[in-house]
C-alpha positions in Angstrom: 9.6 20.6 -3.4 6.6 19.1 -1.9 3.3 21.8 -3.6 1.9 23.5 -0.6 -2.2 24.8 -1.2 -3.0 27.8 0.6 -6.4 29.4 0.6 -7.3 33.0 1.2 -10.2 33.6 3.1 -12.1 37.6 2.5 -13.9 38.5 5.5 -16.2 41.5 4.2 -16.9 43.8 7.6 -20.1 45.6 6.7 -20.5 49.1 7.8 -23.7 49.7 9.6 -25.0 53.6 9.5 -26.0 55.0 12.9 -28.8 56.5 13.3 -29.6 59.5 15.7 -31.8 58.7 18.8 -34.6 62.0 17.6 -36.8 60.2 15.8 -37.4 62.1 12.8 -39.7 61.3 10.8 -37.9 62.7 7.2 -34.3 61.1 8.3 -34.3 57.5 6.7 -33.7 54.3 8.3 -30.2 52.8 8.8 -28.4 51.3 5.4 -28.1 47.6 6.5 -26.5 45.6 3.7 -28.2 42.3 2.7 -26.1 39.1 3.4 -24.4 38.3 -0.1 -23.4 35.0 -0.6 -20.2 33.9 -1.0 -19.2 31.0 -3.2 -16.7 27.9 -1.9 -14.0 27.4 -3.9 -11.2 24.4 -3.7 -7.7 25.0 -3.6 -6.3 24.1 -7.7 -3.4 22.2 -7.7 -0.2 25.2 -8.7 2.6 22.0 -8.9 2.2 18.7 -10.8 -0.3 16.5 -9.2 0.7 12.8 -7.8 0.0 9.6 -10.5 -3.0 7.6 -9.7 -2.8 3.3 -9.9 -5.1 3.3 -13.1 -7.7 0.4 -13.0 -5.6 -1.7 -15.3 -3.1 -2.1 -12.8 -5.1 -3.9 -10.5 -5.9 -6.5 -12.7 -3.8 -9.9 -12.2 -3.1 -9.9 -16.5 0.0 -9.5 -18.1 -1.6 -5.8 -19.1 -2.4 -4.9 -15.6 1.4 -5.9 -14.8 2.8 -3.4 -18.1 0.1 -1.2 -16.8 1.7 -1.1 -12.9 5.1 -0.5 -15.0 3.9 2.4 -16.4 2.5 3.6 -13.7 5.8 3.2 -11.5 7.6 4.8 -14.3 5.1 7.9 -14.0 5.4 8.2 -10.2 9.4 7.8 -11.0 9.0 11.2 -13.1 6.6 13.1 -10.6 8.7 11.8 -7.7 11.5 13.8 -9.7 10.1 16.9 -10.7 7.7 17.0 -7.7 10.2 15.7 -4.9 7.9 14.0 -3.4 9.7 11.2 -2.0 6.9 9.7 -0.1 5.4 9.0 -3.6 8.7 6.7 -4.5 8.7 5.3 -1.5 4.8 3.7 -1.7 6.0 2.2 -5.2 9.4 0.9 -3.8 9.2 -3.1 -2.6 12.0 -3.9 -0.5 13.2 -7.1 -2.5 13.7 -5.2 -5.4 17.4 -3.6 -4.7 17.9 -1.3 -7.8 14.3 0.3 -7.0 15.9 1.0 -3.4 19.1 2.0 -5.7 16.9 4.8 -7.2 14.9 5.7 -3.9 17.8 6.4 -2.0 19.3 8.4 -5.1 16.3 10.6 -5.3 16.5 10.9 -1.2 20.3 11.9 -0.7 19.3 14.9 -4.3 16.5 15.8 -1.7 19.2 15.6 0.9 21.9 17.7 -1.0 19.7 20.4 -2.4 20.9 19.0 -5.8 18.1 20.1 -8.4 17.4 18.0 -11.4 15.2 19.1 -15.4 14.5 17.0 -17.5 15.4 13.0 -17.0 12.2 11.9 -17.7 11.1 8.7 -18.9 8.6 7.9 -21.1 7.6 4.0 -21.7 8.1 2.5 -25.4 7.4 -1.1 -25.8 7.7 -4.4 -23.7 8.8 -7.4 -24.6 9.2 -10.5 -23.0 11.8 -11.6 -20.7 12.3 -14.6 -18.0 11.5 -13.2 -14.9 14.0 -14.0 -12.1 13.3 -15.5 -8.8 9.8 -14.8 -7.3 8.4 -12.7 -10.5 5.4 -13.5 -12.6 6.2 -11.9 -15.7 9.5 -9.8 -16.7 9.5 -7.2 -19.2 12.4 -5.8 -21.4 11.4 -2.2 -21.2 12.2 0.1 -24.1 12.1 3.9 -22.3 12.5 7.2 -23.9 14.5 9.2 -21.5 15.0 12.4 -21.8 18.4 14.7 -21.7 18.8 15.7 -17.6 20.4 18.3 -16.3 21.6 17.5 -12.2 22.5 20.9 -10.5 24.8 20.0 -7.1 24.4 22.7 -4.3 28.0 23.8 -5.0 27.1 24.4 -9.0 28.5 21.7 -10.1 26.3 19.7 -13.1 26.3 16.3 -14.7 24.8 16.0 -18.0 23.3 13.4 -19.6 22.1 13.0 -22.8 19.1 11.2 -22.4 18.2 9.1 -25.5 15.9 5.3 -26.2 17.6 2.6 -23.0 16.2 -0.2 -22.1 15.1 -1.8 -18.4 13.9 -5.2 -17.2 11.0 -4.6 -15.0 10.2 -8.1 -13.1 7.3 -8.0 -11.7 4.7 -10.1 -9.2 1.2 -10.0 -7.9 0.6 -9.9 -3.9 -3.7 -10.6 -3.5 -3.2 -8.4 -0.8 -1.1 -5.6 -2.2 -1.3 -6.2 -6.0 1.2 -5.8 -8.5 4.8 -4.4 -7.2 8.0 -4.7 -9.0 10.5 -7.1 -8.0 13.5 -6.7 -9.9 14.8 -3.8 -12.2 18.4 -3.9 -14.0 19.4 -1.1 -16.4 20.3 -3.7 -20.2 21.8 -0.3 -21.7 
C-alpha cells in the first residue's frame, strides 16, 4: 500500500452584520471581525517512512559497503511493509540475479494482493568472504528474521519460523552510482 498524504483545509467564512441605512447615532457600527492568522502545517506521515541512504554508505570504504548492505536491508523491510516497489527497485541492481528475484517476489505479492506480516530482517554481523566476479567487498552476513505469515487473497497462508539466517552480499563501487549489491546468496 502506498502511503497517501491528505491535507484538510479549513475555510472560515466571517459573517458580517448588515447595517441599516437610517444613520441612527444610537446604533453601534456593524461588527467586522479581525482576520485570524492561520498556522501552516505540513501533513505528518501516517505510515512507514522510506529509509534514506546514510552518509557512511556514500563512502568508498569497507564500512561504506557494510552501511550500504544495512541500507538495502532497511529498504527491503520498508518495501515489504509499505508495499513500495519503487523504493526496492532503486536499490536492486540488474546484475544481481537474486536481488531481482526478491524484487519480483514483492511485485507478485503486490499484484495478487497477498499480505505479509512479520519477516523483518535485522543485520547482526558481517564476516569476510571472497567476492565473485565484479564484486569488491563480500560479506557473509548473519541476519535475524522475524517469523512471517504470507496470506494469499484466497485465504491460504504460509508460515515461516524466522530465526538466524546467513546471506552472502557482494558489493561493488561505482564513482557514478556509489555502492550496489552485485550478488546475493542464501547460505542457510
